[in-house]
C-alpha positions as CSV (number, residue, x, y, z in Angstrom):
1,M,123.4,130.5,125.2
2,K,121.1,127.9,126.8
3,R,118.5,130.7,127.4
4,L,118.3,131.2,123.7
5,V,117.5,127.6,122.8
6,L,114.1,127.4,124.3
7,P,112.7,130.6,122.6
8,A,114.2,129.5,119.3
9,L,112.5,126.1,119.5
10,A,109.2,127.8,120.4
11,A,109.5,130.1,117.4
12,L,110.1,127.2,115.1
13,S,107.2,125.3,116.4
14,L,104.9,128.3,115.9
15,A,106.2,128.8,112.4
16,A,105.3,125.1,111.6
17,C,101.7,125.9,112.6
18,A,101.5,129.0,110.4
19,T,101.3,127.3,107.0
20,T,98.8,128.6,104.5
21,P,95.8,126.3,103.9
22,T,94.8,125.4,100.4
23,T,91.6,127.3,99.7
24,Y,89.9,128.4,96.5
25,Q,90.9,132.1,96.3
26,P,92.8,134.4,93.9
27,A,96.6,134.3,94.4
28,M,97.7,137.6,96.0
29,G,101.3,137.3,94.6
30,P,103.5,135.1,92.5
31,Q,104.2,132.6,95.3
32,A,100.8,132.9,97.1
33,V,98.3,130.1,97.4
34,G,95.3,130.4,95.0
35,W,94.5,130.7,91.4
36,S,95.7,133.0,88.6
37,E,94.8,133.1,84.9
38,Y,96.3,134.5,81.7
39,R,94.3,135.2,78.6
40,I,96.1,133.8,75.6
41,E,93.3,134.4,73.0
42,P,89.7,135.5,73.4
43,D,88.5,131.9,74.2
44,R,91.8,130.4,75.4
45,Y,93.3,130.8,78.9
46,R,96.1,129.5,81.0
47,V,94.8,128.7,84.5
48,T,97.2,128.1,87.4
49,F,96.5,127.0,90.9
50,R,99.2,126.9,93.6
51,G,98.5,124.8,96.6
52,G,99.6,125.4,100.1
53,P,102.3,123.3,101.7
54,G,101.3,119.6,101.9
55,A,98.3,119.9,99.6
56,S,97.8,116.9,97.4
57,A,98.3,117.0,93.6
58,D,94.7,115.8,93.1
59,R,93.3,118.7,95.3
60,V,95.3,121.3,93.5
61,T,94.3,119.9,90.1
62,D,90.6,119.9,91.1
63,L,90.8,123.5,92.2
64,A,92.5,124.5,88.8
65,L,89.6,122.7,87.0
66,L,87.1,124.6,89.2
67,R,88.7,127.9,88.3
68,A,88.5,126.9,84.6
69,A,84.8,126.2,85.0
70,D,84.2,129.5,86.8
71,L,86.1,131.3,84.1
72,A,84.0,129.6,81.3
73,L,80.7,130.4,83.0
74,A,81.7,134.0,83.8
75,N,82.4,134.6,80.1
76,G,79.2,133.0,78.8
77,Y,80.7,129.6,77.8
78,D,79.3,126.2,78.5
79,W,82.3,123.8,78.4
80,F,86.0,123.8,78.2
81,R,88.7,121.6,76.7
82,V,92.0,121.1,78.6
83,S,94.5,121.2,75.8
84,D,97.6,121.0,78.0
85,R,98.4,120.2,81.7
86,F,101.4,120.7,83.8
87,L,102.0,119.7,87.4
88,Q,105.0,121.1,89.3
89,G,106.3,120.1,92.7
90,Q,105.4,117.1,94.9
91,P,103.5,117.0,98.2
92,N,105.4,116.3,101.4
93,R,105.8,112.6,102.0
94,G,106.0,112.9,105.8
95,P,108.7,112.5,108.4
96,R,112.0,110.8,107.7
97,V,114.3,108.7,109.9
98,S,118.1,108.5,109.5
99,L,120.9,106.7,111.2
100,G,124.5,107.9,111.4
101,V,127.7,106.3,112.7
102,G,131.0,108.1,113.4
103,G,134.3,107.6,115.1
104,G,137.7,109.1,115.7
105,S,141.0,108.8,117.4
106,G,143.7,111.2,118.5
107,H,144.5,113.6,121.3
108,Y,141.5,114.9,123.3
109,G,142.7,117.5,125.6
110,Y,145.4,116.0,127.8
111,R,144.7,112.4,127.0
112,S,145.0,110.3,123.8
113,G,142.3,107.8,123.0
114,S,139.6,106.9,120.5
115,S,135.8,107.3,120.4
116,V,132.8,105.8,118.5
117,G,129.4,107.4,118.2
118,V,126.1,106.3,116.9
119,G,123.1,108.6,116.3
120,V,119.5,108.2,115.3
121,G,117.5,111.2,114.1
122,T,114.2,112.1,112.6
123,G,113.5,114.8,110.1
124,F,110.3,116.9,109.8
125,N,109.7,119.6,107.3
126,L,108.6,122.5,109.6
127,G,107.3,124.4,106.5
128,G,104.6,121.8,105.9
129,G,106.3,120.4,102.7
130,P,106.7,121.7,99.2
131,S,103.8,123.1,97.4
132,V,102.2,121.7,94.2
133,T,101.2,123.9,91.3
134,A,98.8,122.8,88.6
135,T,98.6,124.7,85.3
136,L,95.9,124.0,82.6
137,E,95.6,125.5,79.2
138,V,91.9,125.6,78.4
139,L,89.9,126.4,75.3
140,L,86.3,127.6,76.1
141,G,83.3,126.6,74.0
142,R,79.6,127.3,73.7
143,G,76.7,124.9,73.0
144,P,76.4,121.2,73.7
145,K,79.6,119.6,75.0
146,P,81.5,117.7,72.3
147,P,82.6,114.1,73.1
148,G,86.1,113.6,74.5
149,G,87.9,112.8,77.7
150,D,89.6,116.2,77.9
151,I,86.3,118.2,77.6
152,Y,84.4,119.3,80.7
153,D,80.9,120.6,81.2
154,A,81.5,123.9,83.2
155,R,78.3,123.7,85.2
156,A,78.9,120.0,86.1
157,I,82.4,120.7,87.3
158,R,81.3,123.7,89.3
159,S,78.5,121.7,90.9
160,T,80.8,118.7,91.7
161,L,83.9,120.6,92.9
162,M,82.5,123.7,94.6
163,G,82.0,121.7,97.9
164,T,85.7,120.9,98.0
165,A,86.8,124.5,97.6
166,T,87.0,125.4,101.3
């Protein structure tokens, strides 16, 4: 049994290193890191970006905006309006520490007696933490960008955020 503990710990530590980084790419499955889109109407899309374990909500939202900008430009549009936003999940908040106390009394083998135990432990999420998913519903438009805080110039977003995509 003791011979199995070391290989099991080694496998867990390797699994912790094998998390998927959050990069700008199409998602290759429903739970995969990357973007996906769904056309609702000719000029309206739902854009979703799923981050890798531990990615911040800001990074995932930026990459969803980048995909919306790329989608607008690829279809001949100049700007897009975010008509709805949805953020699911929370990034990992790091290690946790816990304290436990226990005791007991009774018959232990051939002797009776009592015992008290105190334990301190730490917890680490070996999977890298939960992933964050940002979903935007966007309406694409042509011509000069109208005023409004929820309207984005597709070229400006692409220029600003493309450097953060890797």
